[in-house]
N, C-alpha and C positions, 0 to 999 in steps of 0.2 A: 262243750261247744261242737258244732258240726256245720258242714256245708249242706245245702239243699239243692236238688236238681229236679226240674220238670222236663220230661221228654215226650213231646207230642201228646199232651194230655187232652183227652176228650171226655165229654160227659153228655149222656142222653137221658132224658126222662121220657121213656117210651119212644115215640117217633120224633119228639122235640129235641133238637140239638142245642145245648146251652153253652158248651165249651168246645171250641173248634181248633184243636191241635196246638195248644199252648206249650212253649218250651223256653226256658231260661234258667240261669243258675244264680244261686245266692251264696256268697262267700262266707266262710267261717267268721262269725262275729259281726256280720253286717246287719244293719237295720234297714229292711226293705218294706216299703208301704205299697199295698195294692189299692189303687184308687180308681173310682169311676162312678157313674150314676147308678141308681138302684136298678137291679136286674142285669147288670153287666157280667155277673158270674164270679165276682171277687170272693164273696163268702163261700160259694160252692167250691172254689179252688182251695180255699183255706180248710174247709171241712174235709176235702179229699186228702190233703196233707195230714190232717189230724187223724184220719182213719174213721171219720164219722160218716163219710159218704163213699159209696162204691165208685170205683173208677171204670169208665166204659172203655177206655183205650189209653195206651201210653204207659209210661213208668214214672214213679216218684222215687227219688233217691234221698236218703239222709245219711250223711257221712260216707257217701259212695256205695251204700247198700240199698238195693231195691226193696221197698217196704210195702208194695202193693198188697201183699197177702198177709201182712202183719196186723194183729189186733192193735187198736189204739193204745192200749195200756203197755204194749211192748215196743212202741216207737220212741220212747224216751222224750216225749214232748209235753208241754204244759200249756193249757189254753185258758185265756181270760175272755169271758163272754160279755155281751152288751148288758145282759141282766147279771147281777152279782152272783146269783145262785148260791147264796149262803144258807146253811141250815139254821133256821130260826131258834131251835132249841139248844143250840151249841154256843158256847162262848167264842170269842175271837180266837183264843188259844186253841180250842178244840176244832174250830173250823180249819185253821191253818195246819193243824197236825193230822187231819183226817186221812189224807192220802198216804201219809207215812204209816199210820195205824193200819190201813188196809194192807200195806206191804209187810206188816209185822216187823217194822224196824224197831231197834232197841230204844227203850224209853229215854236213855241218856242222849242218844243221837237225835231223837225227835225233839227233845227239849232244847238242845243246843241249836238245831236248825231253826226252830220257831223263834228262839230268842234272837238269832242273827238276822232273820228276815224282819222281825218286829223293829229291831234297831235301824235297819236300812230304811224302813218305811215310816219311822216315827210312830209306831203303834205300841210302844212299851207300856204306856199308861192305859191302854184300852184292852189289854189281853183278857181281862175278866169280865168285860161287857158282852152283852148280847147284841146281835145285829139291829134289833129294834131301837137300841140306845145309841146308834151311830148315825152320822150324817151320810149323805150320798157319797161324798168324796172319801170318807173314812171306810165305808163299805167297799168301795172300789179298791182301796189300798189293801184291805183284807183279802179280797179276791186275788190281787196281785201277789200278796204274801203267800197265799195257798199254793200259787204256782212256783214261787221262788224256792220254797222249802224242798221241793222235789229235785232241785238242782238239775233241770232238764238240759238236753242238748239244744233244744229249740223252744223259744217262747212264741206262742200264737195269740194275737189280740184280734178279736172280732168286734169292731166298733165299740170299744169299751167306754167311750166318753159320751155316747149319744144321749144318755139319760141325765146328764149333769147340766146345770145352768151355765151360761156363757162364761162367767168369771171363774167358776170352778174348772171348766174345761181347759182354760188357759193355764191354770195352776197345775192341773194333772198332766197336761202335755209336757210341761217342764219336768215334772217328777218322773214320768216314764222315760224321757230322754236321758235324764241324769242317772236313772237306774241302769239303763243300757250302757252308759259310759262307765259305770262302776263295775258291772258284772261282765260286760263284753260277751254276752250270750247272743247267738244268732236269733234274730227277731223278725217275724213276719206279721205285719200290722195291716188290718183291713179298715178302710174308712171311705165314706162318700164325700168327706170334707177335705177339699184340696188345701185349705190352710193348715190342717193337721199334717197332711202329707208334706207340704213345703217346709214346715218348721221342724219336723222330726226325722225325716228319712235321710239315710245315706244315698239311697237310690229309690226312685219311684217307678212303679209299673202302672201305666195308664191303660185301663181296660174299657172296652166298649163292645156290647153285643157278643160277649164270649170270646173276644179276640184282644190281643195286645196291640195298642196303637203306637206306643213308644215307651222305651226304657231309658232312664238317664238320671243324673243328679237333679236336684230341684232347680238349680240355676240353669242347667243345660235345657231343661224343658221350658223354663220361662223365657230364656234368651233365644232359643232356636227350636220352637215347636215344629215337629215333623209334618204335621198336617193341621187342617182347619179345626178338627175336633179338639186336639190337644191345645191349640192356641186359645180357643174359647173356654176350655175347661180349667186350665191352669192360669191362675192370676185372679186377684180380687181387688177392685172390680174387674170384670172380664174385659178382654181385649175388644176394642172397637173394630168392627168389620164392615167394610163397604164393598158392594159389588160394582165392578167397573171394567174398563178396558185398558190394557197395558200399551203405552205408547213410548217410543224413543229409539235410541241408537247411540252412536258415538257422542252425541251432544247431551246425553243424560236421559233418564227415564222418569216418566210420570204415569199416574193412573188417572184416567178420565172417569170421574164419578160424581154424581149429584151436581153436574154443571161446573165442576171445578177441576183443576189439575193438582193432584196430590203428589208431592215428592216421593219417589220410590227408590229403593236400592237397586244397584246394578244386578240383573238376574244372575250373572256369573255362569260358570261351566256346570256340567252335569245336567240337572233338571232345569235348564235355563228357560227363560221366557222368550217370547217373540212379539214383535210389534203387531198389535191388533188382537192379541190373545185375551180372552175373557178371564178375569181373575177376581179373587177376593183380596182386598187391600186391608191389612190389619195394622193398627197402631195402639200401643198400650196407653191407658189413661194418664200415666205419669210421664209419658214421652211427648206430650203436647204442651207447648208454651203459649201463654196468653199475652196479648198486647193490644195496642190500638189498631183499628181497622186500617187497611192500606199497607203501603211499604212491602208489597209482596206477600202479605198474610192472607189466609183464607177467611172470608167473612162468616160469622156464625152468630146466632142469637141466643142469649142466655135464657133458659127456661126455668131452671131451679138452681138455687144456691144452698148447699148443705154444709155448714161449718161443723167440724168435729173437734176443733181446738188446734191440734198440731197440723192438721190438714184441712183443706176445703174441697169438697166434691161438687162439681158443676155438671148439670145436664144442659147440653147445647143442641140447638136445632140447626142442621145443615141440609137444605133442601127438604126431602121427605124423611131424612134419617136423623136420629138423635145420637149424639156422642157423649161419652163420659170423660171428663177431664179432672184429674186430681192435682191440686196445687199444694205445694209444701208451704205451710203458713196460712195467712189470712188474706182476704182480698176485699176490695170495695165495690166490685161489680155487682149489679142488681139485675133481677129478672126483667126481661124485655130489652136489655141493653145489647147493642151489637159490638162484638169483639173480633179481634183478628187472631187466627191460629198460625203459629210458627211450628213447622214440623221438619225435623232432620230426617231426610230420606233414608239414611243409613240405619235408622232405628225402626223403620217400617218393615212389614212382613208381607210377602206375596204368596198366594196359594192358587193353584189351578182351579178354575171354576168347576170343571168336570169331576176330577178325581179328589180334589181337596188337598192334594199333596203340596208340600212346600216347593216353591220355585227358587232355585239358586242354592 
């Protein structure tokens, strides 16, 4: 196992700059997820760590050692790709043992490591099959086993679940997390799926346009997003956001938006807000309560009702904007019905209209 460090990492493709001075540390044994939309630079950063992409500037450290000029094979890392990249003419056993064979490891050691990895991944009964005889999830486990037998300092995963169906993705998420808890190997995982990031990571690095937007634990990013981009990217369904004007003072704070007064948190010290400031008002779909119109509740019209069993998702119309509300359990409300929204101002989020930075 090993720590990983990025120091002012930059990457250019010709005149095009795609990574803009990224720097952060990953602790020994930590599971860190790089997440962001397509084109944000997360896979490029992972490939630079793996030694598959040249670094334009800065330093990458593994276990305190600068590895910029080291070949990929000498960095003691193992990578699992989106495509399984298995050799079709080799059995599962041969695929898993191939990297050790290239290193000319002893046959007994190779057999023992393959057997250990197969037991961890429940592949014992599949060792003599060929990739064509395996399901997608089984092939992905073989790819993971091929990485495990190397006993690397760092595991790298580049969107390994993208080719799997929804049910299998959920199962594989749990398997990868359980694998990390068992092996305690430092892991860097790249995905565009924020649900994967939330459920698997010790810490999440949110990237956008080659820069880091915020780093934190899943719940830190969910509860206190540092800017509007993180607020709308983390969470499913996404946070509801309304553009409005901040009003208030000692008597309490509200945001004027869509002809209504929306309860707001006290802006607080630091990046505090001011009366009359243009803001974005955010509220999570699960933080809105529904009731009858009136009694201080904000009126809204039901547009769509989507029952999922344990929860019900509603699309509501407020002025010219649509809001998503998630109710735990079931509801009798119908499309076209007018309901009242009850919002706890302490659960709302404020962001500056110009910079997008969190207020308070």
